[in-house]
C-alpha positions in Angstrom: -52.1 -109.4 32.2 -52.3 -111.1 28.8 -50.6 -109.1 26.0 -51.6 -109.6 22.4 -48.7 -109.0 20.0 -49.5 -107.4 16.7 -46.7 -108.9 14.6 -45.3 -107.5 11.4 -43.6 -109.1 8.4 -40.0 -110.1 9.1 -38.7 -108.0 6.2 -40.4 -104.9 7.7 -39.1 -105.9 11.2 -35.6 -106.3 9.8 -35.7 -102.8 8.4 -36.8 -101.4 11.7 -34.0 -103.3 13.5 -31.4 -101.9 11.1 -32.7 -98.4 11.7 -32.5 -98.9 15.4 -29.0 -100.3 15.1 -27.9 -97.3 13.0 -29.3 -94.9 15.6 -27.3 -96.7 18.3 -24.2 -96.7 16.2 -24.4 -93.0 15.5 -25.2 -92.0 19.0 -22.3 -93.9 20.4 -20.1 -91.6 18.4 -22.3 -88.5 18.7 -22.4 -88.6 22.5 -18.9 -90.2 22.9 -20.4 -93.1 24.8 -18.4 -96.3 25.6 -19.8 -99.8 26.0 -18.5 -101.3 29.2 -18.5 -104.8 30.6 -17.6 -105.5 34.2 -14.4 -107.3 35.1 -15.6 -110.6 36.5 -13.2 -112.7 38.4 -15.1 -116.0 38.0 -17.6 -115.8 35.2 -20.1 -118.6 34.8 -20.6 -117.9 31.1 -18.1 -116.9 28.4 -20.0 -115.1 25.6 -18.3 -115.5 22.2 -19.4 -113.3 19.4 -17.9 -113.6 15.8 -18.3 -110.5 13.6 -17.6 -109.8 9.9 -18.7 -106.4 8.8 -21.5 -106.4 11.3 -21.1 -102.7 12.2 -24.3 -101.2 13.6 -25.9 -104.6 14.4 -22.8 -105.7 16.4 -23.1 -102.4 18.3 -26.7 -103.1 19.0 -25.9 -106.6 20.3 -23.1 -105.4 22.5 -25.1 -102.4 23.7 -28.0 -104.6 24.8 -25.7 -107.1 26.4 -23.9 -104.5 28.4 -27.2 -102.8 29.4 -28.6 -106.0 30.9 -25.6 -107.2 33.0 -27.9 -106.9 36.0 -30.7 -108.7 34.2 -28.8 -111.6 32.8 -28.9 -113.5 36.1 -25.4 -114.9 35.8 -21.9 -113.3 35.7 -20.4 -113.4 32.2 -17.4 -112.2 30.2 -17.4 -111.1 26.5 -15.1 -112.2 23.8 -15.4 -110.7 20.3 -13.6 -112.3 17.4 -13.6 -110.1 14.3 -13.1 -111.7 10.9 -11.3 -108.9 9.1 -14.2 -106.5 9.1 -14.2 -103.2 7.3 -12.5 -100.2 8.9 -15.9 -98.7 10.0 -16.8 -101.8 12.0 -13.4 -101.9 13.6 -13.9 -98.4 15.1 -16.4 -99.9 17.5 -13.7 -101.9 19.2 -12.0 -98.7 20.5 -15.3 -98.0 22.4 -15.4 -101.3 24.2 -14.3 -101.7 27.8 -14.0 -105.0 29.6 -14.4 -107.2 26.5 -11.5 -109.1 24.9 -11.3 -108.5 21.2 -9.4 -110.7 18.7 -8.9 -109.1 15.3 -8.1 -111.6 12.5 -6.2 -110.4 9.5 -8.5 -112.4 7.2 -11.9 -114.0 7.3 -11.2 -117.5 8.6 -14.9 -118.4 8.8 -17.5 -118.7 11.5 -16.5 -122.0 13.0 -12.7 -121.4 13.2 -13.4 -117.9 14.7 -15.7 -119.4 17.3 -13.0 -121.9 18.2 -10.5 -119.1 18.6 -12.8 -117.3 20.9 -13.6 -120.4 22.9 -9.9 -121.0 23.5 -9.8 -117.8 25.5 -12.9 -118.6 27.6 -12.5 -118.8 31.4 -16.1 -119.8 32.3 -17.4 -123.4 32.5 -20.1 -122.6 29.9 -19.6 -121.0 26.5 -22.5 -119.0 24.9 -22.1 -118.4 21.2 -24.1 -115.4 20.0 -24.5 -114.1 16.5 -23.6 -110.4 16.1 -27.3 -109.6 15.4 -28.9 -110.9 18.6 -30.9 -109.1 21.3 -31.3 -111.4 24.3 -34.4 -111.0 26.4 -34.0 -110.4 30.2 -33.1 -113.5 32.1 -32.4 -115.5 28.9 -28.8 -116.3 29.8 -29.7 -117.6 33.2 -32.5 -119.8 31.7 -30.0 -121.4 29.4 -27.5 -122.0 32.2 -30.2 -123.4 34.6 -31.3 -125.8 31.9 -27.7 -127.0 31.3 -27.1 -127.4 35.0 -30.4 -128.8 36.2 -31.5 -131.1 33.4 -29.9 -134.5 33.2 -27.3 -135.2 30.5 -27.8 -132.0 28.7 -24.9 -130.9 26.5 -26.3 -128.0 24.5 -29.2 -125.6 25.1 -30.7 -123.3 22.5 -33.2 -120.4 22.6 -36.5 -119.4 21.1 -35.6 -117.1 18.2 -38.0 -114.4 17.1 -37.7 -112.1 14.0 -37.7 -108.4 14.6 -41.4 -107.6 14.4 -42.5 -110.7 16.5 -42.8 -113.5 13.9 -41.4 -116.8 15.3 -38.2 -117.7 13.7 -37.4 -121.0 15.3 -38.5 -123.1 18.3 -35.9 -125.8 18.1 -35.3 -127.9 15.1 -35.1 -131.5 13.9 -34.2 -133.7 10.9 -36.1 -135.4 8.2 -34.9 -137.8 5.6 -35.7 -135.5 2.7 -33.9 -133.0 0.4 -33.8 -130.2 3.0 -32.7 -132.5 5.9 -33.0 -129.7 8.6 -36.4 -128.3 9.6 -36.7 -125.4 12.1 -40.0 -125.8 14.1 -42.6 -123.1 14.1 -40.9 -120.8 11.6 -43.3 -118.1 10.4 -45.8 -118.5 13.2 -47.4 -115.2 13.9 -47.6 -115.9 17.7 -44.2 -116.2 19.3 -45.9 -117.3 22.5 -47.8 -120.2 20.8 -48.2 -123.1 23.2 -46.4 -125.4 20.8 -43.3 -123.2 21.1 -43.7 -122.6 24.8 -42.2 -125.7 26.5 -38.7 -127.1 26.8 -37.9 -130.3 25.0 -35.2 -132.4 23.4 -34.6 -131.5 19.8 -32.2 -132.6 17.0 -30.3 -129.3 16.9 -30.5 -125.6 17.8 -29.3 -122.6 15.9 -25.8 -121.4 16.6 -27.2 -117.9 16.8 -27.8 -118.6 20.5 -26.1 -121.8 21.6 -24.8 -122.7 25.1 -22.5 -125.6 25.7 -20.2 -126.9 28.4 -16.7 -125.7 27.7 -15.2 -129.1 28.6 -17.6 -130.8 26.2 -16.8 -128.3 23.5 -13.1 -128.9 23.9 -13.6 -132.7 24.1 -15.4 -132.6 20.7 -12.7 -130.4 19.1 -15.1 -127.4 18.7 -16.8 -126.6 15.5 -15.6 -128.5 12.4 -13.5 -126.3 10.2 -14.6 -128.3 7.1 -17.9 -126.2 7.2 -16.0 -122.9 6.9 -16.8 -120.2 6.0 -20.3 -120.9 7.4 -23.5 -123.0 7.7 -24.2 -126.4 9.3 -21.3 -126.2 11.7 -23.8 -125.7 14.6 -26.0 -128.5 13.3 -23.0 -130.8 13.1 -21.9 -129.9 16.6 -25.4 -130.7 18.0 -25.4 -134.1 16.3 -21.9 -135.0 17.7 -23.2 -134.1 21.1 -26.2 -136.4 20.6 -23.8 -139.2 19.4 -22.0 -138.9 22.8 -25.3 -139.7 24.5 -25.9 -136.1 25.6 -29.0 -134.1 25.0 -29.8 -131.0 23.0 -32.6 -129.0 24.6 -34.7 -126.1 23.4 -35.5 -123.7 26.2 -38.3 -121.1 25.5 -37.6 -119.2 28.7 -34.5 -118.0 26.8 -35.8 -115.8 24.0 -33.8 -113.7 21.6 -34.6 -111.4 18.7 -32.5 -112.5 15.8 -32.2 -110.3 12.7 -30.9 -113.3 10.7 -28.7 -113.1 7.6 -28.3 -109.4 8.0 -24.5 -109.7 7.8 -24.4 -112.6 5.3 -23.2 -112.3 1.7 -25.5 -112.3 -1.3 -28.4 -114.8 -1.2 -27.1 -116.8 -4.1 -23.8 -117.2 -2.2 -25.7 -118.3 0.9 -27.6 -120.9 -1.1 -24.4 -122.2 -2.6 -22.8 -122.6 0.8 -25.9 -124.2 2.3 -26.1 -126.8 -0.6 -22.4 -127.6 -0.2 -22.5 -128.0 3.6 -25.8 -129.8 3.6 -24.2 -132.5 1.4 -21.2 -132.7 3.7 -23.4 -132.9 6.8 -25.6 -135.7 5.2 -22.5 -137.7 4.1 -21.2 -137.5 7.6 -24.3 -138.1 9.7 -27.1 -139.4 7.4 -26.7 -143.1 8.3 -26.7 -142.3 12.0 -29.7 -140.1 11.7 -31.9 -142.0 9.4 -30.8 -145.7 9.2 -31.0 -146.9 12.8 -33.5 -147.0 15.6 -37.1 -146.0 15.6 -38.3 -143.1 13.4 -39.4 -140.1 15.4 -43.2 -139.7 15.6 -44.6 -136.3 15.3 -46.0 -133.5 13.3 -43.7 -130.8 12.0 -40.6 -132.6 13.2 -40.6 -130.9 16.6 -39.5 -133.9 18.8 -36.1 -135.6 18.9 -36.5 -138.3 21.5 -38.1 -141.3 19.8 -38.4 -143.1 23.1 -40.1 -140.5 25.3 -43.6 -141.5 26.5 -46.0 -139.0 25.2 -49.0 -138.1 27.4 -52.0 -136.0 26.6 -53.7 -134.7 29.8 -57.1 -132.9 29.9 -58.6 -131.1 32.9 -60.7 -128.0 33.7 -58.1 -125.4 34.1 -54.3 -125.1 34.1 -53.5 -126.5 37.5 -51.7 -124.5 40.1 -50.8 -125.1 43.8 -52.6 -121.9 44.8 -55.9 -123.0 43.4 -58.5 -125.3 44.8 -60.9 -127.9 43.4 -58.3 -130.6 43.0 -56.0 -128.5 40.9 -53.1 -128.7 43.3 -53.2 -132.5 43.0 -53.4 -132.2 39.2 -50.3 -129.9 39.3 -48.4 -132.6 41.2 -49.4 -135.2 38.7 -48.2 -133.1 35.7 -44.9 -132.2 37.3 -44.3 -135.8 38.4 -44.8 -136.9 34.8 -42.3 -134.3 33.6 -39.8 -135.4 36.2 -40.2 -139.0 34.9 -39.2 -137.7 31.4 -42.6 -137.9 29.8 -43.4 -135.6 27.0 -46.6 -134.0 28.4 -49.2 -131.9 26.6 -51.9 -130.4 28.8 -55.2 -129.1 27.5 -57.6 -127.0 29.6 -61.3 -127.2 28.8 -62.2 -123.9 30.5 -58.8 -122.1 30.4 -58.5 -118.4 31.3 -55.7 -117.7 28.8 -53.1 -116.8 31.5 -50.1 -114.9 30.3 -47.0 -117.1 30.0 -45.3 -116.2 33.4 -48.5 -116.9 35.4 -49.2 -120.1 33.4 -45.7 -121.4 34.2 -45.5 -120.2 37.8 -45.4 -123.7 39.3 -45.4 -126.0 36.2 -42.3 -127.6 34.7 -41.1 -125.8 31.5 -41.1 -129.2 29.9 -44.9 -129.4 29.8 -46.7 -128.1 26.7 -49.7 -126.1 28.0 -52.6 -125.3 25.7 -54.8 -122.9 27.6 -57.5 -122.3 26.7 -58.1 -125.3 24.5 -61.9 -126.0 24.8 -63.9 -128.8 23.1 -63.1 -127.5 19.6 -59.4 -127.3 20.4 -59.3 -130.8 21.8 -61.0 -132.1 18.7 -58.5 -130.2 16.5 -55.5 -131.5 18.4 -56.7 -135.1 18.2 -57.1 -134.7 14.4 -53.8 -133.0 13.9 -51.8 -135.4 16.1 -53.1 -138.9 15.2 -51.3 -141.8 16.8 -48.9 -139.4 18.5 -49.7 -139.9 22.2 -49.0 -143.1 24.1 -51.2 -142.2 27.0 -54.5 -140.3 27.3 -55.2 -139.0 30.8 -58.5 -137.3 31.4 -59.5 -135.8 34.8 -63.0 -135.4 36.2 -66.2 -137.1 35.1 -67.5 -134.2 33.0 -64.3 -134.0 31.0 -64.2 -137.8 30.6 -67.7 -137.6 29.1 -66.6 -134.7 26.9 -63.5 -136.4 25.5 -65.4 -139.7 24.9 -68.1 -137.7 23.0 -65.5 -135.9 20.9 -63.7 -139.1 20.0 -67.0 -140.8 19.1 -68.1 -137.8 16.9 -64.8 -138.0 15.1 -65.4 -141.7 14.3 -62.3 -142.7 16.3 -61.5 -144.9 19.3 -59.8 -143.8 22.5 -56.9 -146.1 21.5 -56.2 -143.8 18.5 -55.6 -141.0 21.0 -53.8 -142.9 23.7 -52.0 -145.7 21.9 -51.0 -147.8 24.9 -53.0 -146.4 27.9 -56.2 -144.6 28.5 -56.5 -143.4 32.1 -59.5 -141.7 33.7 -58.9 -139.7 36.9 -62.1 -139.3 38.8 -60.5 -136.5 40.9 -63.7 -136.2 42.9 -67.1 -137.7 42.3 -69.5 -134.8 42.4 -72.3 -137.2 43.3 -70.8 -137.4 46.8 -70.5 -133.6 47.1 -74.1 -133.2 46.0 -75.3 -135.9 48.5 -73.5 -134.2 51.4 -74.6 -130.7 50.4 -78.3 -131.8 50.2 -78.1 -133.4 53.6 -76.4 -130.2 54.9 -79.2 -128.1 53.6 -81.9 -130.4 54.9 -82.9 -131.6 51.4 -83.7 -135.1 50.3 -80.4 -137.2 50.4 -80.7 -140.9 50.1 -78.7 -143.9 48.9 -80.8 -144.4 45.8 -80.1 -140.9 44.6 -76.4 -141.2 45.3 -76.2 -144.5 43.4 -78.1 -143.1 40.4 -75.8 -140.1 40.2 -72.6 -142.0 40.8 -73.6 -144.5 38.0 -74.3 -141.5 35.7 -70.9 -139.9 36.4 -69.0 -143.1 35.9 -70.8 -144.4 32.9 -67.7 -144.1 30.6 -65.2 -145.3 33.2 -65.2 -148.9 31.8 -63.7 -147.6 28.5 -60.4 -146.8 30.3 -57.5 -149.1 30.9 -57.1 -147.6 34.4 -59.2 -145.4 36.7 -57.5 -143.3 39.2 -59.0 -142.0 42.4 -57.9 -139.7 45.2 -58.8 -141.9 48.2 -59.7 -145.5 49.1 -63.2 -144.3 49.9 -63.7 -143.0 46.4 -62.1 -146.0 44.9 -64.7 -148.1 46.7 -67.5 -146.0 45.1 -66.0 -146.3 41.7 -65.6 -150.1 42.0 -69.2 -150.3 43.1 -70.9 -148.0 40.6 -68.4 -147.5 37.8 -67.6 -151.2 37.3 -63.9 -150.4 37.1 -60.9 -151.2 39.4 -59.4 -148.1 40.6 -55.9 -147.2 41.8 -55.4 -144.5 44.5 -53.1 -141.7 43.6 -53.2 -138.9 46.2 -50.4 -136.4 46.8 -46.6 -136.6 46.7 -45.2 -134.4 49.5 -41.9 -134.7 51.3 -42.1 -133.4 54.9 -39.9 -130.4 55.8 -36.9 -131.8 57.6 -36.6 -129.3 60.4 -39.8 -127.1 60.7 -39.9 -124.3 63.3 -41.0 -125.2 66.7 -44.0 -124.2 68.9 -42.5 -121.1 70.6 -41.7 -119.1 67.5 -45.2 -119.4 66.0 -48.5 -117.6 66.6 -51.9 -117.3 65.0 -54.1 -119.3 62.6 -53.9 -120.0 58.8 -56.3 -120.9 56.1 -55.0 -121.7 52.7 -57.2 -122.5 49.7 -59.0 -121.1 46.6 -61.7 -118.5 47.2 -62.1 -117.5 43.6 -65.8 -118.3 43.3 -68.6 -117.5 45.8 -70.1 -121.0 45.5 -66.9 -122.9 46.4 -66.9 -125.1 49.5 -64.0 -123.1 50.8 -66.0 -119.9 50.8 -69.0 -121.6 52.6 -66.7 -123.1 55.3 -64.7 -119.9 55.9 -67.8 -117.7 56.2 -69.2 -120.2 58.7 -66.0 -120.2 60.7 -65.8 -116.4 60.8 -69.4 -116.1 61.8 -69.7 -119.0 64.3 -66.2 -119.7 65.6 -64.0 -116.7 65.3 -65.9 -114.5 67.7 -65.8 -117.3 70.4 -62.1 -117.7 69.8 -61.3 -114.0 70.0 -63.0 -113.7 73.3 -60.5 -116.2 74.7 -57.5 -115.0 72.6 -58.1 -111.3 72.0 -54.8 -110.8 70.1 -55.2 -113.8 67.8 -54.6 -113.3 64.1 -56.0 -115.2 61.2 -54.2 -115.2 57.8 -56.2 -116.2 54.7 -54.2 -117.2 51.7 -55.4 -118.1 48.2 -56.8 -116.6 45.0 -59.9 -114.6 46.2 -62.7 -112.8 44.4 -63.1 -109.2 45.6 -66.7 -109.8 46.6 -65.6 -112.8 48.7 -62.8 -110.8 50.3 -65.4 -108.2 51.5 -67.4 -111.0 53.2 -64.3 -112.1 55.1 -63.5 -108.8 56.7 -63.3 -109.3 60.5 -61.1 -108.0 63.3 -57.8 -109.9 63.4 -58.3 -111.3 59.9 -55.9 -110.6 57.0 -56.9 -111.7 53.5 -53.7 -111.9 51.6 -55.0 -113.3 48.3 -52.6 -115.3 46.2 -49.1 -115.4 47.7 -46.2 -116.5 45.5 -44.3 -118.1 48.4 -46.5 -119.0 51.4 -43.6 -120.6 53.2 -43.0 -117.8 55.6 -46.7 -117.8 56.6 -46.5 -121.6 57.2 -43.4 -121.1 59.4 -44.9 -118.2 61.4 -48.3 -119.7 62.1 -49.1 -122.1 64.9 -52.4 -123.7 63.8 -54.0 -124.4 60.4 -57.7 -124.4 59.9 -59.7 -126.5 57.4 -63.4 -126.1 58.4 -64.8 -127.7 55.2 -68.5 -128.6 55.5 -69.0 -130.3 52.2 -66.5 -131.4 49.6 -65.3 -134.4 47.5 -61.8 -135.6 46.9 -58.9 -135.3 49.2 -57.8 -131.9 50.6 -54.3 -130.9 49.4 -54.3 -128.0 51.9 -54.3 -130.4 54.9 -51.5 -132.5 53.5 -49.5 -129.4 52.6 -49.9 -127.9 56.1 -48.8 -131.1 57.7 -45.8 -131.4 55.4 -44.7 -127.9 56.6 -44.9 -129.0 60.2 -48.1 -127.1 60.8 -50.8 -129.0 62.7 -54.4 -128.0 62.5 -58.1 -128.6 63.2 -60.3 -130.2 60.5 -63.9 -131.3 60.1 -64.9 -135.0 60.1 -65.6 -135.0 56.3 -61.9 -134.1 55.7 -60.6 -136.5 58.3 -62.7 -139.3 56.6 -61.3 -138.4 53.2 -57.7 -138.4 54.4 -58.1 -141.5 56.6 -55.8 -140.6 59.4 -56.8 -141.0 63.0 -57.5 -138.2 65.5 -54.3 -136.5 66.6 -52.3 -137.4 63.5 -51.4 -134.0 62.0 -54.7 -132.6 63.0 -57.5 -132.6 65.6 -61.0 -133.3 64.4 -64.1 -131.3 65.4 -67.6 -131.3 64.0 -68.7 -128.0 62.4 -72.1 -128.4 64.0 -70.5 -127.6 67.3 -69.0 -124.1 67.0 -68.0 -124.0 70.7 -66.2 -127.3 70.5 -64.4 -126.2 67.3 -63.3 -123.0 69.0 -62.1 -125.0 72.0 -60.0 -127.3 69.8 -58.4 -124.3 68.0 -57.5 -122.6 71.3 -56.2 -125.8 73.0 -54.0 -126.7 70.0 -52.7 -123.1 69.9 -51.9 -122.8 73.6 -50.9 -126.4 74.7 -47.3 -127.1 73.6 -47.3 -130.8 74.5 -50.5 -131.4 72.4 -49.2 -129.3 69.5 -45.9 -131.1 69.4 -47.5 -134.6 69.6 -50.0 -133.8 66.8 -47.2 -132.3 64.6 -44.9 -135.3 65.2 -47.6 -137.9 64.4 -48.6 -136.0 61.2 -45.1 -135.8 59.9 -44.6 -139.5 60.5 -47.8 -140.5 58.7 -47.1 -138.2 55.8 -43.7 -139.9 55.2 -45.7 -143.1 54.7 -48.8 -141.9 52.8 -47.3 -139.2 50.6 -43.8 -140.4 49.9 -42.7 -139.2 46.5 -40.9 -142.4 45.5 -43.9 -144.8 45.8 -46.0 -142.1 44.1 -43.7 -142.0 41.1 -43.6 -145.8 41.0 -47.4 -146.0 40.9 -47.5 -143.3 38.2 -45.1 -145.3 36.1 -47.1 -148.5 36.6 -50.2 -146.7 35.4 -48.7 -145.0 32.4 -46.1 -147.4 31.1 -47.1 -150.6 29.3 -45.2 -153.7 30.4 -42.6 -154.9 27.9 -43.5 -158.6 28.7 -46.7 -160.1 29.9 
């Protein structure tokens, strides 16, 4: 479900937050309630909170933190360092259980107090929180996962949102100007904006929510006391982390509501401290930031890594593994780019506007996803980000034509969009599908028509530096009709090392998108259930058939048969792959290369396919699958029954498929080819 947020002005939101904090504060006393934290023997995170007169807001922060101990995703301890707060604030500490509290006799400043709290930390990671923070569920785990799973990360920060929903900060960077520091996205009315929705390297993150390795924090000597009482100590720490060759990463999966400045002194005092510490920061780091290396490209100063290869990818829809029409392959391409460290922006032409969790379900958080984008959005993005992207990657002939037309209408060249590489991914020539479909339906299908339509589809291909195809057969067509040399980029799949054997399996499995009635998957599955399934069930009366994939309700009704279970989209189809003995791919017409066959083979699940799929994959009979013509329903049923019942055949087909998959779909050569396509050579 997509939720539209009706945001309110930050000042109004702050007033609401203060009222809520006051209510919590009063009801803790009114109902004699204590805030308790569990005694954790080995915490993964030490939460350090510094307070100075925070009162009700500190109560709100601790109350929320305690309430979500089961939602944090990691075990944590809490350390509160109080900088000589008023007597009313200090009464809160008598209501705390399980948290360590340090009460300073005087206000030593934010940085020194954080250092004192960090000195008590037991966990390998320290999370510094301001006393006016409300972490969203799972935010702490998202921060820790980023620190532990991304290479060379030293600090991770969160997406900060004002009370009321206005975006406060989505990472931040530096500019050589009077202000120096520039939070990205501040004031945007949509906190879920695509531009704020992906993880990336930044110059610094706010100390309001800042996670760092404890060992690294200690190695750096903690926050610099020279910035006391407050401001720029977090920015300084981030830069020192960068200077050690470590990364500072913004992670939007970690989101927090931050009241901001609610416990600060008067605004004129804040400005005075900011001016003083900004000058100190620039004196210390200005030369390192602005007088060496390439200047960062960008708009709004959102990117830190000046050397990251920036890639703009355009395709029909946001690609997911549980969809069809070549989108699983596109999903693999995008994730492989992210794994290579590329800064990827994806634009969907016909996006459905999925809510963030669905949009991100199998895509790297490092990918910027603009969905929907549409022709107008693509044109706007090209105009707003001139000379920003190194590589332009467009998938499918219709989208290639669209992008070429947009660029022409703007009076630009493709090189202005992709500075070093323009790559067109044919994905699947629809002329081939139309040719096969016409022949299937008894309509006119001849070589002249195929040639004419293939030339029309590929008319813009010569404008690219590289053309990518899914198979050698399609590469041959592109070379013949598109006048372009094509590289073959299929699927990257590592075989499961120890798949379940024959004995523990039973039944048949189809996996693929059934979202639209006109899709080849629907045609083939209806044919199978009408022509083959009754024959098979006469020989195997207890046989079951599991159908997995996004399915339209009207299509699901057409598939209702004895022994058939239509699951729809399944988040993790692994158990079904492991429990099923035979996969089925009865496609009668299609283009491209079937991901569903490669995926089944990679899971150790052999199957029966039609000749058109076998030709597209290029493997011989008995290698991962048996091949039977759909025009022979009896023979197709025989092949399914034989593979299901004959252990020796099943094991031989499984073994041969896994061996061939290790060669054709190995992730390492796939990544090497992708790098060769996208990265310009340094020397000729």
